[in-house]
N, CA, C and O atoms as a GROMACS GRO file, in nm:
protein
  440
    1UNK      N    1  21.117   5.658   5.273
    1UNK     CA    2  21.063   5.739   5.166
    1UNK      C    3  21.177   5.820   5.106
    1UNK      O    4  21.254   5.884   5.177
    2UNK      N    5  21.186   5.817   4.973
    2UNK     CA    6  21.284   5.897   4.902
    2UNK      C    7  21.222   6.028   4.858
    2UNK      O    8  21.112   6.029   4.801
    3UNK      N    9  21.289   6.138   4.884
    3UNK     CA   10  21.242   6.271   4.844
    3UNK      C   11  21.343   6.328   4.746
    3UNK      O   12  21.458   6.353   4.782
    4UNK      N   13  21.298   6.350   4.621
    4UNK     CA   14  21.382   6.411   4.519
    4UNK      C   15  21.329   6.551   4.493
    4UNK      O   16  21.212   6.568   4.461
    5UNK      N   17  21.415   6.650   4.506
    5UNK     CA   18  21.376   6.789   4.489
    5UNK      C   19  21.457   6.847   4.374
    5UNK      O   20  21.580   6.848   4.378
    6UNK      N   21  21.388   6.896   4.270
    6UNK     CA   22  21.454   6.955   4.155
    6UNK      C   23  21.398   7.093   4.128
    6UNK      O   24  21.286   7.125   4.170
    7UNK      N   25  21.474   7.175   4.058
    7UNK     CA   26  21.431   7.310   4.026
    7UNK      C   27  21.449   7.339   3.879
    7UNK      O   28  21.554   7.309   3.821
    8UNK      N   29  21.348   7.398   3.817
    8UNK     CA   30  21.355   7.443   3.679
    8UNK      C   31  21.357   7.595   3.680
    8UNK      O   32  21.262   7.659   3.727
    9UNK      N   33  21.464   7.653   3.630
    9UNK     CA   34  21.483   7.798   3.625
    9UNK      C   35  21.487   7.861   3.764
    9UNK      O   36  21.461   7.980   3.778
   10UNK      N   37  21.518   7.783   3.863
   10UNK     CA   38  21.532   7.834   3.999
   10UNK      C   39  21.636   7.748   4.071
   10UNK      O   40  21.641   7.626   4.054
   11UNK      N   41  21.718   7.812   4.151
   11UNK     CA   42  21.817   7.741   4.230
   11UNK      C   43  21.753   7.700   4.362
   11UNK      O   44  21.692   7.782   4.431
   12UNK      N   45  21.766   7.574   4.395
   12UNK     CA   46  21.710   7.522   4.520
   12UNK      C   47  21.806   7.558   4.634
   12UNK      O   48  21.918   7.508   4.641
   13UNK      N   49  21.761   7.645   4.720
   13UNK     CA   50  21.843   7.687   4.834
   13UNK      C   51  21.823   7.589   4.949
   13UNK      O   52  21.723   7.517   4.952
   14UNK      N   53  21.916   7.586   5.044
   14UNK     CA   54  21.896   7.499   5.161
   14UNK      C   55  21.769   7.534   5.240
   14UNK      O   56  21.706   7.446   5.299
   15UNK      N   57  21.730   7.662   5.240
   15UNK     CA   58  21.608   7.701   5.309
   15UNK      C   59  21.485   7.640   5.242
   15UNK      O   60  21.394   7.593   5.310
   16UNK      N   61  21.482   7.640   5.108
   16UNK     CA   62  21.371   7.576   5.036
   16UNK      C   63  21.368   7.427   5.061
   16UNK      O   64  21.262   7.369   5.083
   17UNK      N   65  21.485   7.364   5.057
   17UNK     CA   66  21.494   7.219   5.080
   17UNK      C   67  21.444   7.184   5.220
   17UNK      O   68  21.370   7.087   5.236
   18UNK      N   69  21.483   7.261   5.320
   18UNK     CA   70  21.438   7.236   5.457
   18UNK      C   71  21.288   7.260   5.471
   18UNK      O   72  21.220   7.186   5.542
   19UNK      N   73  21.236   7.362   5.403
   19UNK     CA   74  21.094   7.394   5.411
   19UNK      C   75  21.010   7.281   5.352
   19UNK      O   76  20.909   7.240   5.410
   20UNK      N   77  21.052   7.231   5.235
   20UNK     CA   78  20.978   7.120   5.171
   20UNK      C   79  20.987   6.995   5.258
   20UNK      O   80  20.888   6.925   5.276
   21UNK      N   81  21.104   6.967   5.311
   21UNK     CA   82  21.120   6.848   5.397
   21UNK      C   83  21.033   6.856   5.521
   21UNK      O   84  20.976   6.755   5.563
   22UNK      N   85  21.023   6.975   5.580
   22UNK     CA   86  20.940   6.990   5.699
   22UNK      C   87  20.792   6.972   5.665
   22UNK      O   88  20.717   6.917   5.746
   23UNK      N   89  20.750   7.018   5.548
   23UNK     CA   90  20.610   7.004   5.508
   23UNK      C   91  20.575   6.861   5.472
   23UNK      O   92  20.462   6.817   5.493
   24UNK      N   93  20.670   6.787   5.418
   24UNK     CA   94  20.644   6.649   5.377
   24UNK      C   95  20.622   6.559   5.498
   24UNK      O   96  20.556   6.455   5.487
   25UNK      N   97  20.676   6.596   5.612
   25UNK     CA   98  20.657   6.518   5.735
   25UNK      C   99  20.508   6.509   5.769
   25UNK      O  100  20.462   6.407   5.819
   26UNK      N  101  20.433   6.617   5.742
   26UNK     CA  102  20.288   6.617   5.767
   26UNK      C  103  20.219   6.509   5.685
   26UNK      O  104  20.130   6.440   5.735
   27UNK      N  105  20.260   6.494   5.560
   27UNK     CA  106  20.201   6.392   5.473
   27UNK      C  107  20.239   6.253   5.520
   27UNK      O  108  20.157   6.161   5.518
   28UNK      N  109  20.363   6.238   5.561
   28UNK     CA  110  20.411   6.107   5.606
   28UNK      C  111  20.340   6.062   5.734
   28UNK      O  112  20.328   5.942   5.758
   29UNK      N  113  20.294   6.157   5.816
   29UNK     CA  114  20.220   6.122   5.938
   29UNK      C  115  20.085   6.059   5.905
   29UNK      O  116  20.036   5.975   5.981
   30UNK      N  117  20.024   6.100   5.794
   30UNK     CA  118  19.894   6.046   5.756
   30UNK      C  119  19.905   5.910   5.687
   30UNK      O  120  19.817   5.826   5.701
   31UNK      N  121  20.013   5.888   5.613
   31UNK     CA  122  20.022   5.768   5.532
   31UNK      C  123  20.167   5.723   5.527
   31UNK      O  124  20.253   5.797   5.480
   32UNK      N  125  20.195   5.602   5.575
   32UNK     CA  126  20.333   5.553   5.585
   32UNK      C  127  20.386   5.490   5.457
   32UNK      O  128  20.507   5.484   5.438
   33UNK      N  129  20.298   5.444   5.370
   33UNK     CA  130  20.340   5.361   5.257
   33UNK      C  131  20.382   5.441   5.135
   33UNK      O  132  20.363   5.395   5.022
   34UNK      N  133  20.438   5.559   5.153
   34UNK     CA  134  20.488   5.638   5.041
   34UNK      C  135  20.625   5.584   5.004
   34UNK      O  136  20.715   5.579   5.088
   35UNK      N  137  20.640   5.542   4.879
   35UNK     CA  138  20.765   5.484   4.833
   35UNK      C  139  20.861   5.593   4.788
   35UNK      O  140  20.978   5.595   4.828
   36UNK      N  141  20.813   5.684   4.703
   36UNK     CA  142  20.900   5.782   4.642
   36UNK      C  143  20.822   5.910   4.619
   36UNK      O  144  20.702   5.906   4.588
   37UNK      N  145  20.887   6.024   4.632
   37UNK     CA  146  20.823   6.153   4.608
   37UNK      C  147  20.918   6.242   4.530
   37UNK      O  148  21.032   6.265   4.571
   38UNK      N  149  20.870   6.292   4.415
   38UNK     CA  150  20.947   6.384   4.333
   38UNK      C  151  20.879   6.520   4.337
   38UNK      O  152  20.763   6.532   4.298
   39UNK      N  153  20.951   6.621   4.382
   39UNK     CA  154  20.898   6.757   4.389
   39UNK      C  155  20.979   6.844   4.294
   39UNK      O  156  21.102   6.845   4.298
   40UNK      N  157  20.908   6.917   4.207
   40UNK     CA  158  20.972   7.006   4.112
   40UNK      C  159  20.924   7.148   4.137
   40UNK      O  160  20.803   7.174   4.136
   41UNK      N  161  21.017   7.238   4.158
   41UNK     CA  162  20.986   7.379   4.177
   41UNK      C  163  21.033   7.453   4.052
   41UNK      O  164  21.146   7.435   4.008
   42UNK      N  165  20.946   7.537   3.995
   42UNK     CA  166  20.983   7.607   3.873
   42UNK      C  167  20.929   7.750   3.875
   42UNK      O  168  20.834   7.781   3.946
   43UNK      N  169  20.992   7.835   3.794
   43UNK     CA  170  20.953   7.975   3.782
   43UNK      C  171  20.925   8.002   3.635
   43UNK      O  172  21.008   7.975   3.549
   44UNK      N  173  20.806   8.056   3.607
   44UNK     CA  174  20.768   8.095   3.472
   44UNK      C  175  20.715   8.238   3.478
   44UNK      O  176  20.602   8.260   3.522
   45UNK      N  177  20.795   8.333   3.434
   45UNK     CA  178  20.764   8.477   3.440
   45UNK      C  179  20.722   8.517   3.581
   45UNK      O  180  20.808   8.522   3.670
   46UNK      N  181  20.596   8.545   3.605
   46UNK     CA  182  20.551   8.589   3.738
   46UNK      C  183  20.490   8.476   3.820
   46UNK      O  184  20.445   8.497   3.932
   47UNK      N  185  20.486   8.358   3.764
   47UNK     CA  186  20.421   8.245   3.831
   47UNK      C  187  20.525   8.152   3.892
   47UNK      O  188  20.620   8.111   3.826
   48UNK      N  189  20.505   8.121   4.019
   48UNK     CA  190  20.588   8.024   4.090
   48UNK      C  191  20.509   7.894   4.096
   48UNK      O  192  20.396   7.892   4.144
   49UNK      N  193  20.568   7.786   4.048
   49UNK     CA  194  20.495   7.661   4.034
   49UNK      C  195  20.564   7.551   4.114
   49UNK      O  196  20.687   7.539   4.114
   50UNK      N  197  20.484   7.472   4.183
   50UNK     CA  198  20.533   7.356   4.257
   50UNK      C  199  20.454   7.234   4.212
   50UNK      O  200  20.331   7.236   4.210
   51UNK      N  201  20.525   7.128   4.177
   51UNK     CA  202  20.463   7.002   4.133
   51UNK      C  203  20.516   6.888   4.217
   51UNK      O  204  20.632   6.889   4.259
   52UNK      N  205  20.432   6.790   4.241
   52UNK     CA  206  20.475   6.672   4.316
   52UNK      C  207  20.418   6.547   4.250
   52UNK      O  208  20.301   6.543   4.212
   53UNK      N  209  20.501   6.447   4.236
   53UNK     CA  210  20.460   6.317   4.186
   53UNK      C  211  20.494   6.216   4.295
   53UNK      O  212  20.611   6.194   4.327
   54UNK      N  213  20.391   6.155   4.352
   54UNK     CA  214  20.409   6.063   4.464
   54UNK      C  215  20.379   5.922   4.417
   54UNK      O  216  20.274   5.896   4.358
   55UNK      N  217  20.472   5.832   4.443
   55UNK     CA  218  20.455   5.691   4.406
   55UNK      C  219  20.416   5.613   4.531
   55UNK      O  220  20.495   5.598   4.624
   56UNK      N  221  20.291   5.564   4.531
   56UNK     CA  222  20.241   5.479   4.639
   56UNK      C  223  20.238   5.336   4.589
   56UNK      O  224  20.265   5.309   4.472
   57UNK      N  225  20.207   5.246   4.677
   57UNK     CA  226  20.195   5.106   4.637
   57UNK      C  227  20.070   5.091   4.551
   57UNK      O  228  19.958   5.099   4.602
   58UNK      N  229  20.089   5.070   4.420
   58UNK     CA  230  19.978   5.048   4.331
   58UNK      C  231  19.920   5.173   4.268
   58UNK      O  232  19.824   5.163   4.192
   59UNK      N  233  19.974   5.290   4.297
   59UNK     CA  234  19.915   5.413   4.244
   59UNK      C  235  20.018   5.525   4.243
   59UNK      O  236  20.105   5.531   4.330
   60UNK      N  237  20.007   5.614   4.143
   60UNK     CA  238  20.086   5.735   4.137
   60UNK      C  239  19.992   5.854   4.149
   60UNK      O  240  19.887   5.856   4.086
   61UNK      N  241  20.029   5.952   4.228
   61UNK     CA  242  19.948   6.072   4.247
   61UNK      C  243  20.030   6.193   4.202
   61UNK      O  244  20.145   6.210   4.242
   62UNK      N  245  19.969   6.277   4.116
   62UNK     CA  246  20.033   6.398   4.067
   62UNK      C  247  19.952   6.519   4.111
   62UNK      O  248  19.830   6.523   4.092
   63UNK      N  249  20.020   6.618   4.169
   63UNK     CA  250  19.954   6.740   4.216
   63UNK      C  251  20.042   6.858   4.177
   63UNK      O  252  20.165   6.850   4.181
   64UNK      N  253  19.978   6.970   4.138
   64UNK     CA  254  20.053   7.092   4.109
   64UNK      C  255  19.982   7.212   4.169
   64UNK      O  256  19.861   7.210   4.189
   65UNK      N  257  20.061   7.317   4.198
   65UNK     CA  258  20.006   7.439   4.256
   65UNK      C  259  20.084   7.558   4.200
   65UNK      O  260  20.206   7.553   4.185
   66UNK      N  261  20.010   7.667   4.170
   66UNK     CA  262  20.069   7.791   4.120
   66UNK      C  263  20.038   7.905   4.216
   66UNK      O  264  19.932   7.910   4.276
   67UNK      N  265  20.134   7.996   4.228
   67UNK     CA  266  20.114   8.113   4.311
   67UNK      C  267  20.217   8.218   4.271
   67UNK      O  268  20.306   8.191   4.190
   68UNK      N  269  20.206   8.336   4.328
   68UNK     CA  270  20.305   8.440   4.301
   68UNK      C  271  20.425   8.428   4.396
   68UNK      O  272  20.527   8.495   4.375
   69UNK      N  273  20.414   8.344   4.499
   69UNK     CA  274  20.519   8.323   4.597
   69UNK      C  275  20.551   8.174   4.603
   69UNK      O  276  20.460   8.091   4.606
   70UNK      N  277  20.679   8.139   4.604
   70UNK     CA  278  20.718   7.998   4.602
   70UNK      C  279  20.676   7.926   4.730
   70UNK      O  280  20.631   7.812   4.724
   71UNK      N  281  20.688   7.991   4.843
   71UNK     CA  282  20.649   7.927   4.969
   71UNK      C  283  20.498   7.906   4.977
   71UNK      O  284  20.452   7.806   5.034
   72UNK      N  285  20.420   7.998   4.921
   72UNK     CA  286  20.275   7.980   4.915
   72UNK      C  287  20.239   7.865   4.822
   72UNK      O  288  20.145   7.790   4.848
   73UNK      N  289  20.315   7.850   4.713
   73UNK     CA  290  20.293   7.738   4.622
   73UNK      C  291  20.321   7.605   4.691
   73UNK      O  292  20.248   7.508   4.672
   74UNK      N  293  20.426   7.601   4.769
   74UNK     CA  294  20.461   7.478   4.841
   74UNK      C  295  20.353   7.446   4.944
   74UNK      O  296  20.316   7.330   4.960
   75UNK      N  297  20.303   7.548   5.014
   75UNK     CA  298  20.197   7.526   5.114
   75UNK      C  299  20.071   7.470   5.049
   75UNK      O  300  20.013   7.373   5.099
   76UNK      N  301  20.027   7.530   4.938
   76UNK     CA  302  19.906   7.480   4.872
   76UNK      C  303  19.928   7.343   4.810
   76UNK      O  304  19.836   7.262   4.804
   77UNK      N  305  20.049   7.316   4.765
   77UNK     CA  306  20.083   7.184   4.712
   77UNK      C  307  20.069   7.077   4.820
   77UNK      O  308  20.013   6.970   4.796
   78UNK      N  309  20.120   7.106   4.938
   78UNK     CA  310  20.114   7.010   5.049
   78UNK      C  311  19.970   6.987   5.092
   78UNK      O  312  19.932   6.875   5.124
   79UNK      N  313  19.890   7.093   5.095
   79UNK     CA  314  19.748   7.078   5.132
   79UNK      C  315  19.674   6.991   5.031
   79UNK      O  316  19.599   6.902   5.070
   80UNK      N  317  19.695   7.017   4.902
   80UNK     CA  318  19.630   6.936   4.798
   80UNK      C  319  19.676   6.791   4.805
   80UNK      O  320  19.595   6.698   4.794
   81UNK      N  321  19.804   6.772   4.822
   81UNK     CA  322  19.860   6.637   4.828
   81UNK      C  323  19.809   6.562   4.950
   81UNK      O  324  19.781   6.443   4.942
   82UNK      N  325  19.797   6.631   5.061
   82UNK     CA  326  19.744   6.570   5.183
   82UNK      C  327  19.601   6.523   5.163
   82UNK      O  328  19.566   6.412   5.202
   83UNK      N  329  19.518   6.607   5.101
   83UNK     CA  330  19.379   6.568   5.074
   83UNK      C  331  19.372   6.448   4.980
   83UNK      O  332  19.292   6.357   5.002
   84UNK      N  333  19.455   6.446   4.876
   84UNK     CA  334  19.452   6.336   4.780
   84UNK      C  335  19.499   6.205   4.843
   84UNK      O  336  19.443   6.099   4.815
   85UNK      N  337  19.600   6.211   4.927
   85UNK     CA  338  19.651   6.089   4.991
   85UNK      C  339  19.551   6.036   5.092
   85UNK      O  340  19.530   5.914   5.100
   86UNK      N  341  19.487   6.124   5.170
   86UNK     CA  342  19.384   6.079   5.264
   86UNK      C  343  19.267   6.017   5.189
   86UNK      O  344  19.214   5.915   5.232
   87UNK      N  345  19.227   6.078   5.078
   87UNK     CA  346  19.118   6.023   4.996
   87UNK      C  347  19.154   5.885   4.944
   87UNK      O  348  19.071   5.794   4.945
   88UNK      N  349  19.277   5.869   4.898
   88UNK     CA  350  19.323   5.739   4.848
   88UNK      C  351  19.328   5.636   4.961
   88UNK      O  352  19.293   5.520   4.941
   89UNK      N  353  19.372   5.678   5.077
   89UNK     CA  354  19.379   5.587   5.192
   89UNK      C  355  19.241   5.540   5.233
   89UNK      O  356  19.220   5.421   5.260
   90UNK      N  357  19.144   5.634   5.238
   90UNK     CA  358  19.007   5.597   5.274
   90UNK      C  359  18.945   5.506   5.169
   90UNK      O  360  18.872   5.413   5.203
   91UNK      N  361  18.974   5.531   5.044
   91UNK     CA  362  18.920   5.448   4.937
   91UNK      C  363  18.974   5.305   4.947
   91UNK      O  364  18.900   5.209   4.926
   92UNK      N  365  19.101   5.292   4.980
   92UNK     CA  366  19.160   5.159   4.995
   92UNK      C  367  19.102   5.084   5.113
   92UNK      O  368  19.077   4.964   5.103
   93UNK      N  369  19.080   5.152   5.226
   93UNK     CA  370  19.029   5.082   5.343
   93UNK      C  371  18.883   5.042   5.323
   93UNK      O  372  18.844   4.934   5.366
   94UNK      N  373  18.801   5.127   5.260
   94UNK     CA  374  18.662   5.090   5.237
   94UNK      C  375  18.652   4.980   5.133
   94UNK      O  376  18.568   4.891   5.144
   95UNK      N  377  18.736   4.985   5.033
   95UNK     CA  378  18.735   4.881   4.930
   95UNK      C  379  18.778   4.747   4.989
   95UNK      O  380  18.725   4.643   4.952
   96UNK      N  381  18.874   4.750   5.078
   96UNK     CA  382  18.926   4.628   5.137
   96UNK      C  383  18.828   4.568   5.237
   96UNK      O  384  18.827   4.446   5.255
   97UNK      N  385  18.746   4.649   5.302
   97UNK     CA  386  18.659   4.600   5.408
   97UNK      C  387  18.516   4.570   5.363
   97UNK      O  388  18.441   4.508   5.438
   98UNK      N  389  18.476   4.612   5.244
   98UNK     CA  390  18.335   4.599   5.205
   98UNK      C  391  18.292   4.456   5.176
   98UNK      O  392  18.211   4.401   5.251
   99UNK      N  393  18.340   4.397   5.074
   99UNK     CA  394  18.288   4.267   5.030
   99UNK      C  395  18.377   4.154   5.079
   99UNK      O  396  18.437   4.081   5.000
  100UNK      N  397  18.383   4.140   5.206
  100UNK     CA  398  18.464   4.035   5.264
  100UNK      C  399  18.378   3.908   5.275
  100UNK      O  400  18.277   3.907   5.346
  101UNK      N  401  18.418   3.804   5.206
  101UNK     CA  402  18.338   3.681   5.203
  101UNK      C  403  18.336   3.609   5.337
  101UNK      O  404  18.241   3.536   5.366
  102UNK      N  405  18.437   3.627   5.418
  102UNK     CA  406  18.441   3.558   5.547
  102UNK      C  407  18.334   3.609   5.642
  102UNK      O  408  18.287   3.534   5.728
  103UNK      N  409  18.294   3.733   5.628
  103UNK     CA  410  18.198   3.793   5.720
  103UNK      C  411  18.054   3.780   5.673
  103UNK      O  412  17.963   3.812   5.749
  104UNK      N  413  18.031   3.736   5.552
  104UNK     CA  414  17.895   3.724   5.501
  104UNK      C  415  17.828   3.599   5.556
  104UNK      O  416  17.892   3.495   5.575
  105UNK      N  417  17.701   3.611   5.581
  105UNK     CA  418  17.622   3.498   5.628
  105UNK      C  419  17.596   3.404   5.512
  105UNK      O  420  17.568   3.450   5.401
  106UNK      N  421  17.606   3.275   5.534
  106UNK     CA  422  17.576   3.182   5.425
  106UNK      C  423  17.427   3.182   5.394
  106UNK      O  424  17.342   3.194   5.482
  107UNK      N  425  17.398   3.168   5.267
  107UNK     CA  426  17.257   3.166   5.224
  107UNK      C  427  17.216   3.022   5.205
  107UNK      O  428  17.280   2.946   5.132
  108UNK      N  429  17.107   2.984   5.271
  108UNK     CA  430  17.055   2.847   5.262
  108UNK      C  431  16.929   2.850   5.178
  108UNK      O  432  16.842   2.936   5.196
  109UNK      N  433  16.920   2.757   5.087
  109UNK     CA  434  16.797   2.749   5.006
  109UNK      C  435  16.715   2.629   5.054
  109UNK      O  436  16.770   2.524   5.087
  110UNK      N  437  16.584   2.646   5.058
  110UNK     CA  438  16.496   2.538   5.104
  110UNK      C  439  16.445   2.455   4.990
  110UNK      O  440  16.369   2.360   5.012
   0.00000   0.00000   0.00000
Protein backbone atom coordinates (compact mmCIF):
# COMPACT_ATOMS: atom_id res chain seq x y z
CA UNK A 1 0.00 0.00 0.00
CA UNK A 2 1.29 3.43 -0.96
CA UNK A 3 0.64 6.25 1.50
CA UNK A 4 0.99 9.81 0.16
CA UNK A 5 0.77 12.55 2.76
CA UNK A 6 0.49 16.20 1.67
CA UNK A 7 -0.19 19.44 3.49
CA UNK A 8 -1.97 22.59 2.37
CA UNK A 9 -0.98 25.66 4.39
CA UNK A 10 0.60 23.40 7.00
CA UNK A 11 4.02 21.82 7.28
CA UNK A 12 3.90 18.06 7.75
CA UNK A 13 6.07 17.29 10.75
CA UNK A 14 7.58 13.85 11.39
CA UNK A 15 5.24 13.51 14.38
CA UNK A 16 2.18 14.03 12.13
CA UNK A 17 3.56 11.59 9.56
CA UNK A 18 4.14 8.93 12.23
CA UNK A 19 0.69 9.53 13.74
CA UNK A 20 -1.07 9.09 10.38
CA UNK A 21 1.01 6.01 9.57
CA UNK A 22 0.15 4.43 12.92
CA UNK A 23 -3.57 5.10 12.40
CA UNK A 24 -3.56 3.69 8.86
CA UNK A 25 -2.35 0.33 10.20
CA UNK A 26 -5.79 -0.08 11.83
CA UNK A 27 -7.45 0.26 8.42
CA UNK A 28 -4.99 -2.11 6.79
CA UNK A 29 -5.84 -4.78 9.41
CA UNK A 30 -9.48 -4.78 8.28
CA UNK A 31 -8.86 -4.78 4.54
CA UNK A 32 -5.69 -5.89 2.72
CA UNK A 33 -6.56 -4.87 -0.84
CA UNK A 34 -5.85 -1.14 -0.48
CA UNK A 35 -3.79 -0.08 -3.48
CA UNK A 36 -3.13 3.58 -2.78
CA UNK A 37 -4.04 6.14 -0.11
CA UNK A 38 -3.71 9.92 -0.43
CA UNK A 39 -4.09 11.93 2.77
CA UNK A 40 -4.26 15.73 2.67
CA UNK A 41 -4.00 17.82 5.81
CA UNK A 42 -4.98 21.48 5.53
CA UNK A 43 -5.61 24.53 7.70
CA UNK A 44 -8.31 27.09 6.93
CA UNK A 45 -8.53 29.87 9.54
CA UNK A 46 -9.69 28.05 12.70
CA UNK A 47 -10.59 24.79 11.01
CA UNK A 48 -8.18 21.86 10.75
CA UNK A 49 -9.17 19.59 7.88
CA UNK A 50 -8.08 16.05 7.01
CA UNK A 51 -9.05 14.37 3.73
CA UNK A 52 -8.33 10.89 2.46
CA UNK A 53 -8.78 9.36 -0.97
CA UNK A 54 -8.39 5.58 -0.94
CA UNK A 55 -8.06 3.58 -4.14
CA UNK A 56 -9.37 0.03 -3.80
CA UNK A 57 -9.73 -2.58 -6.48
CA UNK A 58 -12.71 -1.33 -8.49
CA UNK A 59 -13.63 1.60 -6.25
CA UNK A 60 -12.38 4.91 -4.88
CA UNK A 61 -13.44 6.09 -1.42
CA UNK A 62 -13.23 9.75 -0.35
CA UNK A 63 -13.61 10.84 3.29
CA UNK A 64 -13.05 14.19 5.00
CA UNK A 65 -13.13 15.40 8.60
CA UNK A 66 -13.01 18.87 10.20
CA UNK A 67 -12.07 19.82 13.73
CA UNK A 68 -10.34 22.54 15.71
CA UNK A 69 -7.40 20.17 16.38
CA UNK A 70 -5.42 18.40 13.64
CA UNK A 71 -4.97 15.19 15.62
CA UNK A 72 -8.71 15.06 16.37
CA UNK A 73 -9.37 15.52 12.64
CA UNK A 74 -7.06 12.62 11.84
CA UNK A 75 -8.79 10.42 14.46
CA UNK A 76 -12.27 11.13 13.09
CA UNK A 77 -11.00 10.66 9.54
CA UNK A 78 -9.66 7.20 10.38
CA UNK A 79 -12.92 6.23 12.11
CA UNK A 80 -15.02 7.33 9.11
CA UNK A 81 -12.68 5.64 6.68
CA UNK A 82 -12.71 2.43 8.70
CA UNK A 83 -16.52 2.34 8.66
CA UNK A 84 -16.65 3.00 4.91
CA UNK A 85 -14.07 0.31 4.09
CA UNK A 86 -15.80 -2.29 6.28
CA UNK A 87 -19.14 -1.40 4.63
CA UNK A 88 -17.56 -1.81 1.19
CA UNK A 89 -15.97 -5.12 2.19
CA UNK A 90 -19.28 -6.49 3.50
CA UNK A 91 -21.08 -5.33 0.37
CA UNK A 92 -18.57 -7.13 -1.83
CA UNK A 93 -18.77 -10.39 0.11
CA UNK A 94 -22.58 -10.45 0.16
CA UNK A 95 -22.76 -9.54 -3.51
CA UNK A 96 -20.27 -12.26 -4.39
CA UNK A 97 -22.01 -14.97 -2.34
CA UNK A 98 -25.70 -14.29 -3.06
CA UNK A 99 -26.60 -15.42 -6.55
CA UNK A 100 -24.19 -18.23 -7.07
CA UNK A 101 -25.50 -20.48 -9.84
CA UNK A 102 -23.47 -23.48 -8.71
CA UNK A 103 -25.32 -23.67 -5.40
CA UNK A 104 -28.85 -23.30 -6.76
CA UNK A 105 -31.04 -26.35 -7.09
CA UNK A 106 -32.02 -27.17 -10.66
CA UNK A 107 -35.65 -26.61 -11.49
CA UNK A 108 -37.41 -29.50 -13.22
CA UNK A 109 -40.62 -28.97 -15.12
CA UNK A 110 -43.16 -31.77 -15.47
